[in-house]
C-alpha positions in Angstrom: 47.1 -218.0 108.8 49.1 -219.6 111.2 50.6 -217.4 113.7 54.3 -217.8 114.1 55.6 -217.2 117.5 58.8 -215.5 117.6 60.8 -217.4 120.0 64.4 -217.0 120.1 66.6 -219.9 120.1 69.1 -220.4 122.9 71.9 -219.4 120.6 70.2 -216.2 119.7 69.5 -215.5 123.4 73.1 -216.1 124.1 74.1 -213.7 121.3 71.8 -211.0 122.7 73.2 -211.5 126.2 76.7 -211.3 124.9 75.8 -208.1 123.1 74.2 -206.7 126.2 77.2 -207.7 128.3 79.5 -206.1 125.7 77.4 -202.9 125.7 77.3 -202.9 129.5 81.1 -203.4 129.6 81.6 -200.6 127.1 79.4 -198.3 129.1 81.2 -199.2 132.3 84.5 -198.6 130.5 83.2 -195.3 129.2 81.8 -194.4 132.6 85.2 -195.2 134.3 87.0 -193.1 131.6 84.6 -190.2 132.3 85.1 -190.6 136.0 88.9 -190.6 135.5 88.6 -187.5 133.4 86.4 -185.8 136.1 88.9 -186.8 138.8 91.8 -185.4 136.7 90.0 -182.2 136.1 89.2 -181.9 139.8 92.9 -182.4 140.6 93.8 -179.7 138.0 91.1 -177.4 139.5 92.4 -177.9 143.0 96.0 -177.3 141.8 94.9 -174.0 140.1 93.0 -172.9 143.2 96.1 -173.5 145.3 98.2 -171.6 142.7 95.6 -168.7 142.8 95.7 -168.7 146.6 99.5 -168.6 146.5 99.4 -165.7 144.0 96.9 -163.8 146.1 99.0 -164.3 149.2 102.1 -163.1 147.4 100.2 -160.1 146.1 98.9 -159.2 149.6 102.4 -159.5 151.0 103.8 -157.3 148.3 101.2 -154.7 148.9 101.9 -154.7 152.6 105.7 -154.4 151.9 105.0 -151.5 149.6 102.8 -149.8 152.1 105.5 -150.2 154.8 108.1 -148.8 152.3 105.9 -145.8 151.6 105.4 -145.1 155.3 109.1 -145.6 156.1 110.1 -143.3 153.2 107.7 -140.6 154.4 109.2 -140.8 157.9 112.8 -140.6 156.5 111.8 -137.6 154.4 110.4 -135.8 157.4 113.5 -136.7 159.4 115.9 -135.5 156.8 114.0 -132.2 156.5 114.0 -131.8 160.3 117.7 -132.6 160.5 118.6 -130.1 157.7 116.5 -127.5 159.3 118.2 -128.0 162.7 121.6 -127.9 161.1 120.8 -124.6 159.3 119.5 -123.0 162.5 122.6 -124.3 164.4 124.8 -122.5 161.9 122.8 -119.2 162.2 122.6 -119.1 166.1 126.1 -117.8 166.6 125.2 -114.8 164.4 122.2 -114.1 166.6 124.6 -114.3 169.7 126.9 -111.7 168.0 124.1 -109.3 167.2 122.8 -109.6 170.8 126.3 -108.8 172.2 126.6 -105.8 169.8 123.2 -104.4 170.8 124.2 -104.4 174.5 127.5 -102.6 173.8 127.7 -98.8 174.4 131.0 -98.4 172.7 130.6 -97.3 169.0 133.8 -99.0 168.0 132.7 -102.1 169.8 129.4 -102.1 167.9 131.2 -101.6 164.6 133.6 -104.4 165.4 130.7 -106.7 166.5 128.8 -106.0 163.3 131.9 -106.9 161.2 132.3 -110.1 163.2 128.6 -110.8 162.6 128.9 -110.4 158.9 132.0 -112.7 158.9 130.1 -115.3 161.0 127.2 -115.1 158.6 129.5 -115.6 155.6 131.1 -118.6 157.4 127.7 -120.1 158.2 126.6 -119.8 154.6 129.8 -121.4 153.3 129.3 -124.3 155.8 125.9 -124.8 154.2 127.4 -124.7 150.7 125.9 -121.3 149.8 128.1 -118.9 147.8 127.7 -115.3 146.8 127.0 -114.8 143.1 129.8 -113.0 141.2 128.7 -109.6 139.9 131.1 -108.5 137.1 129.3 -109.3 133.8 125.5 -109.4 133.7 124.0 -112.9 133.3 120.2 -113.0 133.2 120.4 -116.5 134.8 122.1 -115.1 137.9 121.2 -111.4 138.0 118.1 -109.2 138.1 118.8 -105.9 136.3 116.7 -103.2 137.9 118.5 -100.2 136.3 120.3 -99.5 133.1 122.9 -96.8 132.4 124.5 -95.8 129.1 128.3 -95.1 129.6 130.9 -95.4 126.8 133.7 -95.9 129.3 132.2 -99.2 130.6 132.0 -102.5 128.6 128.9 -104.2 127.3 126.7 -105.8 130.0 129.1 -104.7 132.7 127.6 -104.5 136.2 128.0 -101.0 137.6 126.3 -101.3 141.0 125.0 -104.1 143.2 121.9 -103.2 145.2 121.4 -106.6 146.7 123.8 -109.6 146.8 122.7 -112.8 145.2 123.3 -116.3 146.6 123.4 -119.8 145.1 123.9 -123.3 146.3 125.6 -125.2 143.5 123.6 -124.6 140.3 120.4 -123.6 142.2 120.0 -119.8 142.6 118.6 -119.0 146.1 118.3 -115.2 145.4 119.2 -113.4 142.3 121.6 -110.4 142.6 119.8 -107.1 142.1 122.1 -104.9 139.9 122.5 -101.8 137.7 123.9 -102.7 134.2 125.8 -100.6 131.8 125.2 -100.2 128.0 
């Protein structure tokens, strides 16, 4: 048998070269497309990293502002308490002065008058602070503390007969309940 050598004709060689060139162009095109996609993804990643950094910065600033607010509020609260305490004591000091003067007096009438003035000064100081005496006519368990009970037909139902200790309130808040004796 005769051996046939496979030799390509110049036209066939040209066709193979064209196919190789087309494949190479297609691969280069595909490679450029992938490189463009990678570049675009890198741009997006960079943008997201910058956005994340901005959000982290914003978060840190917000936390710092909140911490400053919390510290400032605590200082204001302490200041308000100290101011209220000082105002309260300033209202009570004249009473102490009256008691001091009454204790130094040797005149019984002077002591009695001094005590009356002290009671009036104390009532004035309480009213300046918005504290009022609780009314004691009809028993109210929200305002009074009944420590004794008496049955008496001449008195009305839940009528307060005697007050052992005055009660005080500031607005709706009871500071001290009135200690009373209640009838029927």
